[in-house]
N, C-alpha and C positions, 0 to 999 in steps of 0.2 A: 818390351816387344820391339824387335829391330825392324827398321824400315826395309822394304824389299826394293832394291835398286839394281838396275842393269849395269853391266852384263852379268848374267848368271853363269857360273862354271859348274856344270853338272858333277864333275869329279869331286868337288868340295861341298856339295849341297845334298848329299844323299841321306845324311842323318837327320833326326827330327829337329824342327825349328821351334822357336818360341812364337807360335802363331795360333790363332783360334782354331783353324782347320788345316788338316794335312792328310794326304793319302798317297799310298804306294800301290800301284795297280799293275798286275801282271796278267796277261791273257794270251792264249795261243792255241796252236794246233799240234796234236800228238799223233804220231804214226806208229802203228804196230804191224810188223811184218810188211808184206807186199800188198796188203788189202787196200783198195782204192779209197775206202771211206776212212775218215780220221775222227779222233775224239777231240773235243774242245775242253779247255779248262780256264778258270778265272780264279785268281786269288788276290784279294784286296785287303789292305790294312788301312784303317782310318784312325787318326788322332784328333780328338776334339776336346777343347777346353770348355767345361761346363761349371759355372759358378766357381771359377778359380781352380778347379781340379782337372787334371789331364786324364782323359779316359781313352783307352785303346780298344778297338774292335776289329774283327776280321770276318770275312766270309769267303767261302770256297764253293765254287760251282763246277760240276762235272757233267759234260754233255756227251751222250752217245749218239752215233749216227743212226739215221732212220733204218739202215740195213742191219743194225745190231739186233740180235735175238731178244735182248732185254729192253731195247728201245726206251731210254728214259733220260730225263735230265734231273739232276739232284743238287741240292743246295744245303750247305751247312753253315752254322754261325759259331763264332767264338767271342763271347763277351767277357771282358776282364777289366782289371784296374790298371793303373799306371805301371805296375810291376811287369807289364808285358814287355817293356823296352828296357834293355840292360846296357847302358853305355860302358860299363866296366868290362863286359864280356868282349865286345868288339869296339875299341875306341875309334873315334872319327879318323878317316872318312868311312869306316865300316859301320854296320849296324847289326843288331840281333834282336829279334822279337820271339817271345815264347808265350803261347796261349794254352792254358791248362784245359783239359776236357770238360765239356758241359754235361756229358752223360757217361755212364759207366763203360759203354762200348766205343766211345770216341777215343781218338788218340790225341796226344799233345801235338799242337801245331807249332811249326817253327819256320821262320824266314830270316835269313841272314845274308850278309854280303861279305865277299873276300876281295881284297885289293892288294896287288903286288906288282912287281915289274912285269909289264906286259900282260897282266891278268886282272880281269874284273868279272866276277861271277856272283850269282845269287843262288841260294839253295832254298827250296820250298818243300816242306813235308806237311801234309794235311790229310785228314780222312775222317769219316763218320759213318755211322750205321743208321739207316732210316728207322724211325720208330715202328715197333711191331703193330700190325693191323690185323683185324679179324680175318683169319683164313689166308694171310699172306706171310711170306717169308721175308724177314728183314733183309735189306740189301746193303752191302758195304761197298763204299767207293773211297779210294785213297790215291794220292800221288806222292812220289818221292823224286824230285826233279832238281837238276842243276842247269841253270840258264847262264850261258857264257857269252860275253861280248867277243866276237871273233877278232883275230889279229887284223884282218882287213875289214874292219867294221864300218858300217855307215856312221857318219858323224852324228852325235845327238842333235835332235831338232830343238832349237830354242824358240818357243812360241812367242808371239807378240813382239815387244821391243827387247830383243836380246834376252829372252827368257822371262820377261815380266809382262803380264796381260792385265788390262784394266777392264773388269766386267761391271760396267755402270757404276764406277767409283770404287769398286772392291778390287784391290791389287793382289795378284797371285803370281808366285813363282811357278813356272810351268815348263818342263822339258820332257822329251820322249826319247826312248831308245828303241829302235826297231831291229828286226832281223836277229834277235838273240837265238843262239843255238841251244837246243834242248836235248839233254840226255837224262836217263833214269828209267823209271818204271811206274806202272800203274797197277792197282788192284781192283778187280771186279769180282765181288763176292769173295770166294776163296782162291780165285785164280790170279796169279801174278804174271805180268807181261813186261818184257823189256822193250823199251822203245827202239824202233829202227830209225827214227828221225823226229824232228819237231822244230817249230819256229814260234817265238814268243815276242810280245810287245810289252814295253814298260812305260808307264806314265808316272810322273811324280809332280804333285802340286801342293802348294802351301800358301797360306795367307788368310785373308778375310773375304768370305763370300756368302751371299744370301742364297741358301740352298732351296728356296722356294721358286727360283727361276725355272723357266722351261728350257730344256736343251736337247739337242740331237747331236750325237757324236759317233763317228765311224773311223776305225783304223783298218788298214788292209795291207797284207803282204801279197803281191802279185807274183805269179809263177815266172814272169819274165825278168824278175829282179827288182822291179820298181816297188816302192812303198807309197801309201796314200794315207793322209789323215785329213778329216774335215769335221768342223763343228760349227753349230749355230746356236746362240743363246738369246733368249727373249725375256723381257719382263712379262709377268703374268697379265698385267693390265694393258699391255700394248702401248705404253706411254712413250716408248723410245724405239728407234730403229734397232733391229736385231744386230748382234755382234757376230760376225761370221769370219771364218778363217779356213784356209785349205793349203796344204803343201803336198808336193810329190817329190820323192827321192828318185832322181834320174840322172844318168851321166855323171855320177860321183858327187852330187850335191843336192841339198834340199831347195826346191824352187817353189815360190808362192804361185798359186794358181786359183782358178775358179771352178767350183763344183756345183752342178745343177742336179738336185735330187727330186724325184717325183714318186709319190707314194703309189705302190701297186696294190697293196691290200693291208688291212688292219686285223688285229686280233683283240677282242674285248675293247674296242675303240682305241687301241694303241697302234700306230703305224709301224709295222715290223718288217715290211718288205718294200724295196725301192728299186727304181731304175735310176742310173746316174750317168752323167757325162762330165768329163774333165777337159778344160780348154787346152792348156799348154803345160807339159806335153800331153798330147791328145790321148784320152782314154774314152772311146765312144761306145755307146750302146751296151753298157754293163748293167748287171742286175746284182743286188745284194739280197740273198735269200737265206733266211734263218734255217739252221740245221734242224731245229724243232721250234714249234710255236710256243710250247709250254716250258720256256726256259725260266729266267729269273723275272717274275712279275709279282710285285708285292708292294704294300705300303712300306715306306722307309721308316721302320720303327727302331732303328738304332742310329745314334747312341741314345735317342730318346723318342717317345712316340711323336709321330708327325703325319699329317695328311698327305705328304708327298708320295706319289706313286711313280715307280720307274720300272722299265723293262730293259734287260740287256742280255745279249747272247751271241754265241758263236754262229757265224754265217759263212756261207759259200759265196764267192764272187764269181759270177758266170757271165758269159756272153748271152745275148738274147736268144741264141739258138740252143742254149743249155750246156754248152761246153765250158769246162772249168777255166777260170782265169786266176784264181787264188783263194784266199780265205781272209776273214777279218772278224771284228766284233762291232756290233751296233749297240748303242745305249740311248734310250729315250727317257728323259727325266722330267719331273714336274707334271703339271696338269696340261700335258701336250694335247692339242687338238689337231687333227689331220689338216695339213695345209693344202 
C-alpha cells in the first residue's frame, strides 16, 4: 500500500489505488427542453478492500422535480466482485467499470473515462426498474450521459494539503472537478428524452478512513458562475474538534473561505435543509432546499452491513425570497444529530 503524499495530480490519479477505501462520485443537474424544473442524478462507485479482497459496488439515484407528474426519487444498486474494474480495457490514466445487472429488467451499468489531447470526459450508463408492487406499474429510470471537462475548465480543487486530507489520523487523497458539461439522454418509463443541458460535479477520494464518522457535505454550482464546496467531519464521541473546510471558485481560482450553515428543518431526525452564509467572496442569505425529502435515506449496507445511516440528495440553492441561485448536492452521514 503506497503512502499518500502531496502534491496530488488529478490527471494521473483517476484510476484505482492500492488503498482500503476509494470512491468516484458524480452528481448533477439535468435539463430537458425549456422546462424550469430539472432532474437530479447521482452515480457513485466504491472500491473497498475486505479481508484482502477488493470489492466494487455502485449506486445510481435519479430524482424528479416536484412539478413532475410522476414525482419520485429512485435508487438502484449494483453489487459485484473485483471484475468490475478492467485495467486492460482502458489503461491508465483512463478507467473502465462494468457492473452486471442485479435483476432481469436492469441494464448493465458502465462508467469509463477518456483522455486525449485537450479531452477529458466520463461516460455513465445506468438504469433499473423498480420492483413490481401490488396494483402498481413498475417504473423504469435510466441515464446515458457524457460528462466533459470544458476547454476553459475550472481547475480541479485539491482539498487539504495539495490534495491530501487528514481526517483524525486517516489520510485521504481528495480532489474535485466542478462544472462538468453534461450531454446525453434519460429514460422515464418508456419515454426517452434528449438533454438540452446539464452540469455535474465529480469527487474522487482514496485512502484509509473510519466510515463511522459523522459528516455533512455540500457542493453547489451557482448560476452566476461560482462554485462552492463545504464539509465538516466529526468524531462520534465528540472527543476532538470537527474538521471543517470550504472553498469558493471565483474570479478564476479556488479560494478558501468560511461557511456558516444553520439547520432549517429535518426529516426523520436528519437535517436536510439549511440556510448558509459564505464570508469571502460573500454569498449571503442563501438556502439549500432538497428537491425532495425522500431521496437517498438508508442504512449503509454496502459493501457490508453497517449501522451507519446517511441521507444525500439533489438540492436547489435559493435566496431567502425563494428565487433560484443554483443547484447542488447535500450529504449527511453517520449518526448525525442536528446542530
